[in-house]
C-alpha positions in Angstrom: 2.8 -28.1 -9.0 3.6 -27.8 -5.3 4.0 -24.1 -4.2 5.5 -25.1 -0.9 8.1 -27.9 -0.6 10.0 -28.9 2.6 8.6 -25.8 4.4 10.0 -23.5 1.7 8.1 -21.5 -0.9 9.0 -21.1 -4.6 11.3 -18.1 -3.9 12.9 -19.9 -0.9 11.1 -17.9 1.8 9.6 -19.4 5.0 5.7 -19.1 5.2 6.0 -16.1 7.6 8.7 -14.2 5.7 8.4 -10.9 3.8 9.9 -10.3 0.4 12.8 -7.7 0.4 11.5 -4.2 0.8 13.3 -0.9 0.0 11.6 2.5 0.7 12.9 6.0 -0.3 11.1 9.1 0.9 11.0 12.2 -1.2 12.7 11.3 -4.5 10.5 13.7 -6.5 11.3 17.5 -6.2 8.1 18.8 -7.8 5.6 16.9 -5.7 4.7 18.1 -2.2 5.6 14.6 -1.0 6.7 11.4 -2.7 8.0 7.9 -2.2 9.7 5.2 -4.2 9.1 1.7 -3.0 10.5 -1.7 -4.1 8.8 -4.7 -2.7 9.9 -8.0 -4.2 9.2 -7.6 -7.9 7.0 -4.5 -7.4 8.3 -1.0 -8.1 5.9 1.8 -7.1 6.1 5.6 -7.2 3.7 7.6 -5.1 3.3 11.4 -5.2 1.2 13.7 -3.1 -0.1 17.2 -4.1 -2.0 19.5 -1.8 -4.0 20.3 0.2 -5.3 22.8 -2.4 -8.7 24.3 -3.1 -11.0 21.7 -4.7 -12.3 22.6 -8.1 -14.9 22.7 -9.5 -16.5 24.2 -6.4 -19.5 21.8 -6.4 -17.2 18.9 -5.3 -16.0 20.8 -2.2 -16.9 19.5 1.2 -17.4 22.5 3.6 -16.4 20.3 6.6 -13.3 18.4 5.4 -10.8 17.8 2.6 -11.4 15.2 -0.1 -8.7 12.5 -0.4 -8.4 11.7 -4.1 -6.2 8.6 -4.6 -5.5 7.5 -8.1 -3.9 4.0 -8.6 -2.5 3.3 -12.1 -0.6 0.4 -13.5 1.8 1.5 -16.3 1.4 -0.3 -19.7 4.8 -1.9 -19.3 4.3 -3.0 -15.7 3.1 -6.5 -16.6 4.3 -9.2 -19.0 1.4 -8.6 -21.5 1.2 -4.9 -22.3 -1.7 -3.4 -20.5 -4.0 -0.9 -22.3 -3.3 2.6 -20.9 -5.9 4.3 -18.7 -8.1 3.3 -15.8 -9.9 0.0 -15.8 -12.4 -1.5 -13.3 -9.6 -2.9 -11.1 -7.7 0.4 -11.0 -10.9 2.3 -10.1 -11.7 -0.2 -7.3 -8.2 0.0 -5.8 -8.3 3.9 -6.1 -11.5 3.9 -4.1 -10.4 1.6 -1.3 -7.1 3.4 -1.1 -8.9 6.8 -0.7 -11.1 5.4 2.0 -8.2 3.8 3.9 -6.1 7.0 3.8 -9.1 9.2 4.7 -9.4 7.3 8.0 -6.0 8.6 9.2 -5.7 12.0 7.6 -7.0 14.9 9.7 -9.2 16.0 6.8 -11.3 18.3 9.1 -8.3 20.7 9.1 -8.7 21.5 5.4 -12.4 22.1 4.5 -13.1 22.7 0.8 -9.7 21.3 -0.1 -8.5 18.2 -2.0 -5.4 16.1 -1.4 -4.3 14.2 -4.5 -2.4 10.9 -4.1 -1.0 9.5 -7.3 0.2 5.9 -7.2 2.0 4.6 -10.3 2.9 0.9 -10.5 6.0 0.7 -12.7 6.7 -3.0 -12.2 4.1 -5.4 -10.9 4.5 -8.8 -9.3 1.8 -9.3 -6.6 0.4 -7.3 -3.8 0.5 -3.9 -5.6 -2.5 -2.5 -3.7 -0.7 -3.1 -0.4 2.6 -1.7 -1.8 0.7 1.3 -3.2 -1.0 2.2 0.2 2.4 1.7 2.0 4.1 4.1 -0.5 1.3 6.6 -0.4 1.5 6.8 3.4 5.2 7.7 3.2 4.5 10.3 0.5 1.7 11.8 2.7 4.1 12.0 5.7 6.8 13.5 3.5 4.3 16.1 2.3 3.6 17.1 5.9 0.0 16.1 5.7 -1.3 15.8 9.3 -2.3 12.2 10.1 -3.3 10.2 13.2 -0.8 7.6 12.2 1.2 6.4 9.2 -0.9 3.6 7.6 0.8 0.4 6.4 -0.5 -2.5 4.4 0.5 -6.2 3.9 -1.3 -9.3 2.7 -1.4 -12.9 4.0 -3.0 -15.8 2.2 -3.3 -19.6 2.0 -1.1 -21.7 -0.3 -1.2 -25.5 -0.4 -3.3 -25.4 2.7 -0.7 -23.4 4.7 -1.2 -19.8 5.8 1.6 -17.6 4.4 2.7 -14.0 4.4 3.2 -11.7 1.4 2.2 -13.8 -1.6 4.3 -13.8 -4.9 2.6 -13.9 -8.3 2.4 -17.7 -8.6 0.9 -18.0 -5.1 -1.6 -15.2 -5.9 -2.7 -17.0 -9.1 -2.6 -20.6 -7.9 -3.1 -20.3 -4.1 -6.2 -20.9 -2.1 -6.8 -17.4 -0.7 -5.5 -13.8 -0.5 -6.1 -11.4 2.3 -4.8 -7.8 1.9 -4.9 -5.8 5.2 -4.1 -2.2 6.0 -3.7 -0.9 9.5 -2.9 2.2 11.6 0.0 0.6 13.4 -0.2 2.6 16.6 -3.4 1.0 17.8 -3.7 -1.6 15.0 -7.1 -0.2 13.8 -7.9 -2.0 10.5 -8.3 0.4 7.6 -8.6 -2.1 4.8 -9.7 -5.8 4.8 -10.5 -7.7 1.7 -10.4 -11.5 1.0 -10.4 -13.5 -2.2 -10.7 -17.3 -1.8 -11.7 -19.5 1.1 -10.3 -20.0 4.6 -11.6 -21.6 7.8 -12.2 -19.3 10.7 -9.0 -20.6 12.3 -7.0 -19.9 9.1 -8.6 -16.5 8.8 -7.5 -15.5 12.4 -4.0 -16.9 11.7 -3.8 -14.9 8.4 -4.9 -11.7 10.1 -2.3 -12.1 12.8 0.4 -12.8 10.2 -0.6 -9.8 8.1 -0.5 -7.5 11.1 2.9 -8.9 12.1 4.1 -8.1 8.5 2.6 -4.6 8.8 4.6 -4.0 12.0 7.9 -4.8 10.3 7.1 -2.6 7.3 6.0 0.2 9.5 9.6 0.3 10.9 11.0 0.5 7.4 8.6 3.5 6.6 9.8 5.4 9.6 13.4 4.6 8.8 12.9 6.0 5.3 11.4 9.2 6.6 14.1 9.7 9.3 16.7 9.2 6.6 15.1 11.9 4.4 15.1 14.5 7.3 18.5 13.5 8.5 19.8 14.3 5.0 18.1 17.8 5.2 19.8 18.5 8.5 23.2 17.5 7.1 22.7 19.9 4.1 
């Protein structure tokens, strides 16, 4: 089956086009910061709690805060019901998300503290790790956590020999390669870079450029969502 025909993908997008994205900052009242994100078929809720004293005390770092990201896919988020609880993939994504966020949060301001970042995937299509990091970044900003920048994430890949932006499920399963990237958009420092599949050096460079181009567009949506939240506060 051809995944790209006459320059169009299965969902009708051009190779360099993002899926529709909707971001809402602060939908949860009990969290210190939160975000609801829809990205194509993905629906993600992120909630931030803290900073608060890390317990038990032996996990405390006397020089900086611990960033504790927890990525979880709900049992009903995929076609075949997923067994509840963390699996190897969830643990891996939780770890790389913590590391990506730790690079922009001013953790040195909160020694001996922990910042909890909960990411719940309610509906999954493809690109949930990128969507989770993007939602978590908005939730952190909504919580007032000091950061050097608001991180953003997007994937590029190779499908039918063509470099494309923001893969859907079929492209993720049957494509040639997938390249999730997270950046700090102000200076475009790379916070996360993973690759599954094979690309030539030229294709890799093209995919990185395309992913960063997608990140820039999504970064604008993150800022618009945060501005909308605080504009609502002012009106109230």
